[in-house]
Structure formats: structure tokens, C-alpha cells
C-alpha positions as CSV (number, residue, x, y, z in Angstrom):
1,M,-45.7,-36.9,-45.2
2,T,-49.5,-37.2,-45.5
3,H,-51.5,-37.8,-42.3
4,R,-54.8,-39.6,-42.5
5,P,-57.2,-37.8,-40.1
6,L,-58.8,-39.8,-37.3
7,P,-62.5,-39.3,-36.8
8,P,-64.0,-38.2,-33.5
9,G,-64.7,-41.1,-31.2
10,R,-61.8,-43.1,-32.6
11,R,-60.1,-44.9,-29.7
12,V,-56.3,-44.8,-29.4
13,G,-55.1,-46.9,-26.5
14,D,-57.0,-45.8,-23.4
15,W,-57.9,-42.5,-25.0
16,E,-60.5,-41.2,-27.4
17,V,-60.1,-38.7,-30.2
18,T,-62.5,-35.7,-30.0
19,A,-61.2,-33.3,-32.7
20,P,-58.1,-32.5,-34.8
21,I,-55.9,-29.7,-33.5
22,G,-53.1,-29.5,-36.1
23,A,-50.4,-31.4,-38.1
24,G,-46.7,-30.9,-38.6
25,G,-43.9,-32.7,-40.5
26,W,-44.0,-35.9,-38.5
27,A,-47.0,-35.7,-36.2
28,T,-50.7,-35.0,-36.0
29,V,-52.2,-33.6,-32.8
30,Y,-55.7,-34.3,-31.7
31,A,-57.8,-33.2,-28.8
32,G,-58.8,-36.2,-26.8
33,R,-60.1,-37.5,-23.5
34,R,-59.9,-40.8,-21.6
35,A,-62.2,-43.4,-23.2
36,G,-65.5,-43.9,-21.4
37,R,-65.6,-40.5,-19.7
38,G,-68.3,-39.0,-21.9
39,E,-68.3,-35.2,-22.0
40,D,-66.0,-34.9,-19.0
41,T,-63.9,-31.9,-20.1
42,A,-61.7,-32.1,-17.0
43,D,-60.0,-35.0,-18.6
44,D,-59.2,-33.2,-21.9
45,V,-55.8,-34.0,-23.3
46,A,-53.8,-33.5,-26.5
47,L,-52.8,-36.7,-28.4
48,K,-49.7,-36.4,-30.4
49,I,-49.5,-39.3,-32.9
50,L,-46.3,-40.0,-34.8
51,P,-47.0,-42.7,-37.5
52,T,-44.2,-44.8,-38.8
53,E,-46.1,-46.7,-41.6
54,G,-44.6,-46.2,-45.0
55,L,-41.4,-44.6,-43.7
56,A,-37.9,-45.6,-44.8
57,P,-35.9,-47.1,-41.9
58,R,-33.9,-43.9,-41.5
59,Q,-37.0,-41.8,-41.3
60,A,-38.6,-44.2,-38.8
61,R,-35.5,-43.9,-36.6
62,K,-35.9,-40.1,-36.8
63,V,-39.5,-40.4,-35.6
64,A,-38.5,-42.8,-32.8
65,E,-35.6,-40.5,-31.7
66,T,-38.0,-37.5,-31.7
67,A,-40.4,-39.3,-29.4
68,R,-37.6,-40.6,-27.2
69,R,-36.3,-37.1,-26.6
70,E,-39.7,-35.9,-25.6
71,V,-40.2,-38.8,-23.2
72,E,-36.7,-38.5,-21.7
73,L,-37.0,-34.8,-21.1
74,A,-40.5,-35.1,-19.6
75,R,-39.1,-37.8,-17.2
76,R,-36.1,-35.9,-16.1
77,A,-37.0,-32.2,-16.3
78,R,-40.6,-31.9,-15.2
79,H,-41.6,-28.4,-14.2
80,P,-44.8,-26.3,-14.0
81,R,-43.6,-24.3,-17.1
82,L,-43.1,-27.4,-19.2
83,I,-46.1,-29.1,-20.7
84,P,-46.4,-32.4,-18.8
85,L,-46.4,-35.8,-20.6
86,L,-49.2,-37.9,-19.1
87,D,-48.7,-41.1,-21.1
88,S,-46.7,-42.6,-24.0
89,F,-47.1,-45.9,-25.9
90,V,-46.8,-47.6,-29.3
91,L,-50.0,-48.7,-31.1
92,S,-50.4,-52.3,-32.2
93,E,-53.1,-52.3,-34.9
94,P,-52.2,-54.7,-37.6
95,D,-55.7,-54.2,-39.2
96,H,-55.0,-50.5,-39.6
97,P,-51.5,-50.2,-41.2
98,F,-51.5,-46.4,-40.9
99,L,-51.7,-46.7,-37.1
100,D,-49.8,-49.9,-36.6
101,G,-46.5,-49.0,-34.9
102,A,-47.5,-45.3,-34.4
103,I,-46.0,-43.6,-31.3
104,V,-48.6,-41.8,-29.2
105,L,-47.7,-39.0,-26.7
106,V,-50.4,-37.9,-24.4
107,M,-50.0,-34.4,-23.0
108,E,-51.9,-31.8,-21.0
109,R,-54.1,-29.8,-23.4
110,A,-53.6,-26.1,-23.7
111,E,-56.1,-23.4,-24.6
112,R,-54.0,-22.1,-27.5
113,S,-50.5,-21.3,-28.6
114,L,-48.7,-18.0,-28.3
115,R,-48.8,-17.9,-32.1
116,D,-52.6,-18.0,-32.0
117,A,-52.6,-15.2,-29.4
118,L,-50.4,-13.0,-31.6
119,R,-52.7,-13.5,-34.6
120,G,-55.5,-12.1,-32.5
121,G,-53.7,-8.8,-32.0
122,G,-51.3,-9.8,-29.2
123,P,-51.5,-9.3,-25.4
124,T,-51.4,-6.1,-23.4
125,E,-48.1,-4.8,-22.3
126,T,-48.6,-6.2,-18.7
127,E,-49.7,-9.5,-20.0
128,A,-46.8,-9.7,-22.5
129,G,-44.3,-9.0,-19.7
130,R,-45.8,-11.9,-17.7
131,I,-45.7,-14.2,-20.7
132,V,-42.0,-13.4,-21.3
133,A,-41.2,-13.9,-17.6
134,E,-42.8,-17.3,-17.6
135,I,-41.0,-18.3,-20.8
136,C,-37.8,-17.4,-18.9
137,E,-38.8,-19.6,-16.0
138,G,-39.3,-22.6,-18.2
139,L,-36.0,-22.0,-20.1
140,A,-34.1,-21.4,-16.9
141,H,-35.2,-24.8,-15.6
142,L,-34.5,-26.6,-18.9
143,H,-31.0,-25.2,-19.0
144,A,-30.3,-25.9,-15.3
145,T,-31.3,-29.5,-15.9
146,G,-29.0,-29.9,-18.9
147,W,-31.2,-29.4,-21.9
148,V,-31.6,-26.9,-24.8
149,H,-35.1,-26.6,-26.3
150,G,-33.7,-26.2,-29.8
151,D,-37.0,-25.1,-31.4
152,L,-38.3,-22.3,-29.2
153,K,-41.0,-20.3,-31.1
154,P,-44.5,-19.0,-30.5
155,D,-46.0,-22.2,-31.9
156,N,-44.3,-24.2,-29.2
157,I,-45.2,-21.9,-26.4
158,L,-48.7,-22.8,-25.1
159,L,-51.1,-20.8,-23.1
160,M,-53.4,-22.7,-20.7
161,A,-57.0,-21.8,-19.8
162,D,-55.8,-19.5,-17.0
163,G,-53.3,-17.8,-19.3
164,S,-50.2,-19.4,-17.8
165,V,-47.3,-20.5,-20.1
166,R,-46.1,-24.0,-20.9
167,L,-43.1,-24.7,-23.2
168,S,-43.8,-27.7,-25.5
169,D,-42.6,-29.7,-28.4
170,F,-39.3,-31.1,-27.3
171,G,-38.6,-33.2,-30.4
172,L,-35.5,-31.2,-31.2
173,A,-34.4,-30.8,-27.6
174,T,-30.6,-31.4,-27.0
175,E,-29.0,-32.8,-23.9
176,L,-25.9,-30.9,-22.9
177,T,-23.1,-33.5,-22.9
178,G,-20.0,-31.6,-23.8
179,D,-17.2,-30.4,-21.6
180,R,-18.8,-29.3,-18.2
181,G,-22.2,-29.5,-19.8
182,T,-21.7,-26.4,-22.0
183,H,-23.0,-27.8,-25.3
184,G,-24.6,-30.8,-27.0
185,Y,-25.1,-32.0,-30.6
186,A,-28.2,-32.1,-32.7
187,P,-29.3,-32.8,-36.3
188,P,-29.1,-29.6,-38.5
189,M,-32.7,-28.9,-38.1
190,G,-34.8,-26.0,-36.7
191,T,-37.1,-23.1,-37.7
192,F,-35.3,-20.5,-39.9
193,D,-36.8,-17.5,-38.2
194,Y,-35.4,-18.5,-34.7
195,L,-32.0,-19.9,-35.6
196,P,-29.0,-17.9,-34.2
197,P,-26.5,-16.6,-36.7
198,E,-23.8,-19.1,-35.8
199,R,-26.0,-22.0,-36.8
200,W,-25.9,-21.0,-40.5
201,K,-22.2,-21.6,-40.6
202,A,-21.9,-24.4,-38.0
203,P,-19.8,-27.3,-39.2
204,L,-21.6,-30.6,-39.4
205,G,-19.7,-33.4,-37.6
206,E,-20.5,-37.0,-37.1
207,H,-22.7,-36.1,-34.1
208,G,-24.5,-33.2,-35.8
209,V,-24.1,-29.5,-35.2
210,T,-23.0,-27.9,-31.9
211,V,-26.0,-26.6,-29.8
212,R,-25.7,-24.3,-26.8
213,P,-28.2,-22.7,-24.4
214,S,-27.5,-19.3,-26.1
215,A,-29.4,-20.6,-29.1
216,D,-32.6,-20.6,-27.0
217,I,-31.7,-17.1,-25.8
218,W,-31.5,-15.9,-29.4
219,A,-34.9,-17.4,-30.1
220,L,-36.2,-15.7,-26.9
221,G,-35.0,-12.3,-28.2
222,I,-37.1,-12.8,-31.4
223,I,-40.1,-13.8,-29.3
224,I,-39.8,-10.8,-27.0
225,H,-40.0,-8.5,-30.1
226,Q,-42.9,-10.5,-31.5
227,V,-44.9,-10.4,-28.3
228,F,-44.7,-6.6,-28.1
229,A,-44.9,-5.9,-31.8
230,S,-47.9,-8.0,-32.8
231,G,-45.9,-10.9,-34.1
232,T,-43.4,-9.1,-36.4
233,S,-39.8,-10.1,-36.5
234,P,-37.0,-7.6,-35.8
235,F,-35.4,-8.8,-39.1
236,P,-37.1,-7.6,-42.3
237,G,-38.1,-9.9,-45.1
238,A,-41.1,-11.3,-46.8
239,T,-40.1,-15.0,-46.3
240,P,-38.1,-17.0,-43.7
241,V,-35.2,-17.2,-46.1
242,S,-35.0,-13.4,-46.7
243,R,-35.3,-12.8,-42.9
244,A,-32.5,-15.2,-42.4
245,A,-30.4,-13.1,-44.9
246,S,-31.2,-10.0,-42.9
247,T,-30.1,-11.8,-39.7
248,Q,-26.7,-12.6,-41.3
249,E,-26.3,-9.0,-42.4
250,Y,-26.8,-7.9,-38.8
251,A,-24.5,-10.6,-37.4
252,E,-21.8,-9.5,-39.8
253,G,-22.1,-5.9,-38.8
254,R,-23.5,-4.8,-42.2
255,A,-26.9,-3.7,-40.8
256,P,-28.0,-2.4,-37.4
257,L,-30.6,-4.1,-35.2
258,R,-33.9,-2.3,-35.9
259,M,-36.8,-2.9,-33.5
260,D,-40.4,-1.9,-33.8
261,G,-41.3,1.3,-31.9
262,A,-44.0,-0.6,-30.2
263,V,-41.5,-2.5,-28.1
264,P,-41.1,-0.6,-24.7
265,P,-37.6,0.5,-23.7
266,F,-37.0,-2.1,-21.0
267,W,-38.1,-5.0,-23.2
268,R,-36.2,-3.5,-26.1
269,A,-33.0,-3.6,-24.1
270,L,-33.7,-7.2,-22.9
271,A,-34.4,-8.3,-26.5
272,A,-31.2,-6.6,-27.7
273,D,-29.1,-8.5,-25.2
274,C,-30.7,-11.8,-26.3
275,L,-30.0,-10.9,-29.9
276,A,-26.2,-10.3,-29.4
277,P,-24.8,-11.4,-32.7
278,T,-22.3,-14.0,-31.4
279,H,-22.6,-16.9,-29.0
280,S,-19.8,-15.5,-26.8
281,A,-21.6,-12.1,-26.5
282,R,-24.9,-13.8,-25.8
283,A,-23.6,-16.3,-23.3
284,A,-23.6,-13.8,-20.4
285,H,-27.4,-13.4,-20.7
286,T,-28.8,-16.6,-19.3
287,A,-32.5,-17.3,-18.8
288,E,-32.0,-17.0,-15.1
289,S,-30.2,-13.6,-15.3
290,L,-32.9,-12.3,-17.7
291,L,-35.6,-13.4,-15.2
292,A,-33.8,-11.7,-12.4
293,R,-33.8,-8.5,-14.4
294,I,-37.5,-8.8,-15.0
295,D,-38.1,-9.5,-11.3
296,A,-36.0,-6.6,-10.2
297,R,-37.9,-4.2,-12.4
298,Q,-41.3,-5.0,-10.9
299,D,-40.4,-6.6,-7.5
300,V,-42.2,-6.4,-4.2
301,P,-39.9,-4.9,-1.4
302,P,-38.9,-7.7,1.0
303,E,-40.5,-6.0,4.0
304,R,-43.9,-6.2,2.3
305,A,-43.4,-9.6,0.6
306,G,-45.1,-11.8,3.3
307,P,-46.3,-15.3,2.6
308,G,-49.7,-14.0,1.2
309,T,-48.2,-11.3,-1.0
310,P,-49.1,-11.8,-4.7
311,P,-46.0,-12.0,-6.9
312,P,-45.3,-9.1,-9.2
313,A,-47.6,-8.3,-12.1
314,G,-49.9,-11.1,-11.2
315,R,-47.2,-13.7,-12.0
316,R,-46.4,-16.6,-9.7
317,R,-42.7,-16.8,-9.3
318,L,-41.5,-20.3,-10.0
319,R,-38.2,-21.1,-8.3
320,I,-38.7,-24.8,-8.1
321,G,-35.7,-25.5,-10.4
322,A,-33.8,-28.8,-10.7
323,A,-34.0,-29.7,-7.1
324,V,-37.8,-29.6,-6.6
325,G,-39.5,-31.7,-9.2
326,A,-39.2,-35.3,-8.0
327,V,-38.4,-36.6,-11.5
328,A,-36.0,-33.7,-12.2
329,V,-33.8,-34.7,-9.3
330,C,-33.9,-38.5,-9.6
331,G,-31.2,-38.4,-12.2
332,V,-28.7,-37.3,-9.6
333,V,-29.8,-39.6,-6.8
334,A,-27.0,-42.1,-6.3
335,A,-25.0,-44.0,-3.7
336,G,-24.3,-41.7,-0.8
337,W,-27.7,-40.0,-0.8
338,S,-29.4,-40.6,2.6
339,Y,-33.0,-40.8,3.8
340,A,-34.5,-38.4,6.3
341,V,-37.0,-40.7,8.0
342,R,-37.4,-44.4,7.3
343,D,-40.8,-44.8,8.9
344,A,-43.3,-42.1,7.9
345,G,-45.3,-42.6,11.1
346,S,-42.4,-42.8,13.6
347,G,-41.9,-39.0,13.9
348,P,-38.6,-37.2,14.4
349,P,-35.7,-38.7,16.4
350,A,-36.3,-38.4,20.2
351,D,-33.1,-36.4,20.7
352,S,-33.8,-34.0,17.8
353,G,-34.5,-31.1,20.1
354,G,-37.1,-29.6,17.7
355,N,-39.9,-27.4,18.9
356,G,-42.5,-29.0,16.6
357,R,-43.1,-31.6,13.9
358,I,-44.3,-31.3,10.3
359,R,-45.3,-34.0,7.9
360,V,-43.9,-33.8,4.3
361,F,-46.5,-33.4,1.6
362,N,-46.0,-34.3,-2.1
363,V,-48.7,-32.8,-4.3
364,E,-48.1,-35.6,-6.9
365,E,-50.9,-38.1,-6.3
366,A,-49.0,-40.9,-7.8
367,C,-46.3,-40.5,-5.1
368,Q,-48.7,-40.3,-2.2
369,D,-49.5,-44.0,-2.2
370,R,-46.0,-45.3,-2.8
371,K,-44.3,-47.0,0.1
372,D,-41.1,-48.0,-1.7
373,R,-39.3,-44.6,-1.4
374,N,-38.8,-44.5,-5.1
375,A,-36.2,-41.9,-6.2
376,E,-38.6,-40.3,-8.6
377,C,-40.9,-39.4,-5.7
378,S,-38.2,-37.9,-3.5
379,L,-38.1,-34.2,-2.6
380,G,-35.1,-31.9,-1.9
381,L,-34.3,-29.9,1.2
382,A,-32.4,-26.6,0.6
383,I,-29.1,-25.5,2.1
384,D,-30.0,-21.8,1.9
385,P,-33.7,-20.6,1.6
386,Q,-32.6,-17.3,0.2
387,R,-30.9,-18.7,-2.9
388,P,-32.6,-20.2,-6.0
389,Y,-33.9,-23.7,-5.2
390,T,-31.6,-25.5,-7.7
391,I,-29.5,-28.7,-7.7
392,D,-26.5,-26.9,-6.2
393,N,-28.6,-25.7,-3.3
394,V,-29.9,-29.0,-1.8
395,V,-28.5,-31.3,0.9
396,P,-27.8,-35.0,0.2
397,T,-30.6,-36.1,2.5
398,R,-33.9,-36.8,0.7
399,V,-37.5,-36.8,2.0
400,W,-40.7,-38.4,0.8
401,H,-44.4,-37.9,1.2
402,G,-45.5,-38.7,4.8
403,D,-42.1,-38.3,6.4
404,V,-42.2,-36.5,9.7
405,L,-39.5,-34.0,10.5
406,A,-38.5,-32.0,13.6
407,V,-38.8,-28.3,13.0
408,D,-37.4,-25.5,15.2
409,C,-38.2,-22.2,13.5
410,Q,-39.7,-20.6,10.3
411,L,-38.5,-18.0,7.9
412,P,-41.4,-16.0,6.3
413,H,-39.4,-14.2,3.5
414,G,-37.3,-16.7,1.7
415,V,-37.2,-17.4,-2.1
416,P,-40.8,-17.7,-3.3
417,I,-41.7,-21.3,-4.3
418,V,-44.6,-22.6,-6.4
419,D,-45.4,-26.3,-6.3
420,E,-46.7,-28.4,-9.2
421,A,-50.3,-27.5,-8.3
422,G,-49.6,-23.8,-8.3
423,T,-49.6,-23.2,-4.5
424,W,-47.3,-20.2,-3.7
425,S,-45.4,-19.3,-0.6
426,A,-42.2,-17.6,0.4
427,Q,-42.2,-19.3,3.8
428,W,-39.6,-21.9,4.8
429,Y,-39.1,-24.2,7.8
430,R,-35.7,-25.1,9.3
431,V,-35.9,-28.9,9.9
432,R,-33.6,-31.2,11.9
433,L,-31.9,-34.0,10.0
434,P,-31.2,-37.5,11.5
435,N,-27.9,-38.2,13.3
436,G,-25.3,-39.2,10.7
437,S,-26.5,-36.7,8.1
438,A,-24.0,-34.5,6.3
439,Q,-25.3,-31.5,8.2
440,P,-27.7,-31.1,11.2
441,T,-30.3,-28.9,9.6
442,A,-31.9,-28.0,6.2
443,W,-34.8,-26.0,4.9
444,L,-38.2,-27.3,3.7
445,P,-40.4,-24.9,1.7
446,A,-43.9,-24.4,3.2
447,V,-45.5,-25.6,0.0
448,R,-44.1,-29.1,0.8
449,T,-46.2,-29.5,4.0
450,K,-49.8,-28.8,5.0
451,D,-48.8,-28.4,8.6
452,R,-48.5,-24.9,10.1
453,P,-46.9,-25.4,13.5
454,G,-46.8,-22.5,16.0
455,I,-43.1,-22.0,16.1
456,P,-40.9,-18.9,16.4
457,G,-39.2,-17.1,13.6
458,C,-35.6,-18.0,12.6
459,P,-32.8,-15.5,12.8
460,R,-32.2,-14.3,9.3
461,P,-29.7,-16.9,7.9
462,T,-26.2,-15.9,6.7
463,P,-26.1,-16.8,3.0
464,A,-24.2,-20.0,2.3
465,R,-20.9,-19.6,0.5
């Protein structure tokens, strides 16, 4: 499909094109900014334009489905390691047939892709380890919220101006809808170099081919090797097709897994586990377990990991998971979920017995002005501050920006949390819940309040079973 380039200054909705970035099979990506902002680089974005002009109905449906998946995933699985979707709309420009009906996705703009970084010689070993860890963070969140990326590769791993990682391009993302959320179905598409061996022989049913999280783990194994070996694949071949043949030889036991000597031993073992030849052998190595192994290798001892202690290797540990992002949780808010405080200014119940009060803070500006207690702006309270902050570790009671909670003690060394703005802390507050709640107390991470009350430390909690 041929894309007609848009000139700098061309307005697209409320946005203005500044320069081309690249083009793929269905989309063209431009650098842009909000129209009328002049040279304000703080408002820089990436404009992903998916034209539908000239497409057959079936092709147009494919483009629309690609955009729908990206929008749906962005709505339900927002996380600091996933590139955020800022806006989406369909253009109506009857005088310009090429743009009329085009779908536009507006995203945060990155500095470059991991592919670009590898072309430049690759990162240092320390930097490479941080990048892999942050990829694992994004994958762990995706899988926990019921999605498989489906096209994980260096081109779709973006590096921001500060070097932090964002996963991007979710057009082939698959929602896990099978028995107990173990698999989903997708069109037989993907990038040869990153497809797991089982995909080459997967039967094509009426819903597509079966896709599991272990497919992303295989792709991660390739990427780990490439990050430490200057972009080279562990499977030899001059073309993607020949490398795919080498992959099959390995998977069938006719060739060993050969890795470049530049890959350090720890990362070599990690990559080898990701590249287990079958889904069943690979399934034990989840993104969360791989991240735990990385953390264990370079962790900070608990007695020294106070609230101000930097995370290992300069990496902020993201443990926000499915329960923290307001949008990520809204899909499970249903009848039976209760509210912590109805009136943000009323304070905690008089009989709460708390030794202090804290006001909930949501860093999302769009949620700070809302008074309707919209589910997408709700925040979760943890059952156990020493377990990963995921959907199975939250109480039914929800809180919103401005709610005031009674607090009776603080825990300085819980699971480290980073909010959407990058603020980091391992401190937690035990808060009292209103009468009638499923349990009397829960835990609020310190990054969800700006208050720092002078209260005593909590006894170290017994892990919840």
C-alpha cells in the first residue's frame, strides 16, 4: 500500500504534522504537535495515520480492527511501560480522498526505537540489563491484564528521552479469552524473526491461530540476545526465511541453541529459558518470574531499601500492575464494589479510631477535576503491601482523588511502587475502611497521597494467604 506523505504544517484534527517518522504496511507515522502551539516541543506527539481510501472492504475492516485493538488495549491496560494513547479519531475530509475516513492515533512521542539503538552499536551491559527488565515490566502488566502483544520486536520497543522503555504498536495484540484466560485467537500474522516454533505449524481455525503469552516470551528471548549481541539473532541465516528454518531445526532437536559469546552468562541463561522449544516448556517462564530473577540478581537488601533508596541498576521498579492504573482496573469494577468516602471533604468516619488523615492523590490530571466518581478514575487499595500490586491483591473498596482516609500506621519497606508520573516509593499506609466494607483496613501506597502524617510504624504484616 502506497502512502502519500503529508507536508510539515499539515493539520490533522487538532494536531499539526511536523515531520515524517516512518511507514509500515498499513500506517504512516509522523511527528506532530498540537496545532497553534508553535515550536513548543513539550507538546510533541507521534501521529499514526491509517488510511482506508482505495482499500477493498476486507482490507478496510483489517485496518479498522487494528486500530480498535490499539484503542481498546490503551483504554484497559494503561501502564508506564506501555506507550500511552492520547487521542484517536477518524478524519472527515471529502476534498482529500486519501485522508477521508483515515484513522488517526495520537501517541506520546519517543526518542527512538530499540532497533535504532542497536544499529548504533547497542547499549552497555548495565543499560542493556535495565532495558530488558523494563521490557519484562511492560510484558508482565500486559499478560496480567489479559493481553498478548503478538508482535514484540525491537522496532516496537521505544526508548524515551530519558532512556526509559515503552512497548508500542498493539495492532496485533490478542485478548486472552480461552479457558481461564490461557489463550486467544489472532490472524496468522507476525514478524518471522520473532515467531515461536509452534506458530509455524499452528492450525488455522475459524477464529484464527491460537496465541498464548509464551509467544511473547519467545520473542523476548530473541530480543535479549540481540540487545547483548549488537542486534544479531541466535538463529543463523541471511534472511528471515532462512532464520525461520534454523529455528525449526532447533525446535525439532536437529540443531543446538547457539548464542553469541558477547551475551553474559546470566542473560544467556535467561534467554535460553525464554527460547525453550515448546510452549509447554516455555510456559513456566513468565514475564513476572523473569523480572523476579533479574531483581534478585541485583537487588537492594531490605534493611537498606528505605523509601529514598534508588532501585537496582538505576531502574525504577514498576509494580503498579493491573490494580493500579485507573483504566486497567475499570474493566473489573462491577456491582458489589463499594466506595471508601462519598464526600471528599468530609474526612474519615468519626469512629474510625485512626491516628491521622491522608487525602488520596491521583496524578492523572483528567481525574483530578471529576466529581462523578467515574470508574476509570478509581484507584485500588492493596490487601498485602508485600505482594505484587496486581488485581488479585486489591480489596473491593475503591478510592478517588480527594478522598480522605483515616490512617493508623505506615510501613516503610513494602513492594516498591512507581506512579504514572515516575514518582517512586516503597512506603505504604494502613488505612481504615468505612463500616460495612468487606474488611476493616487496607493499604494505600505512598505515591497515591501527598500527605506525610507523623504516625508510628506498623508491625510487619503477616503475608496474606
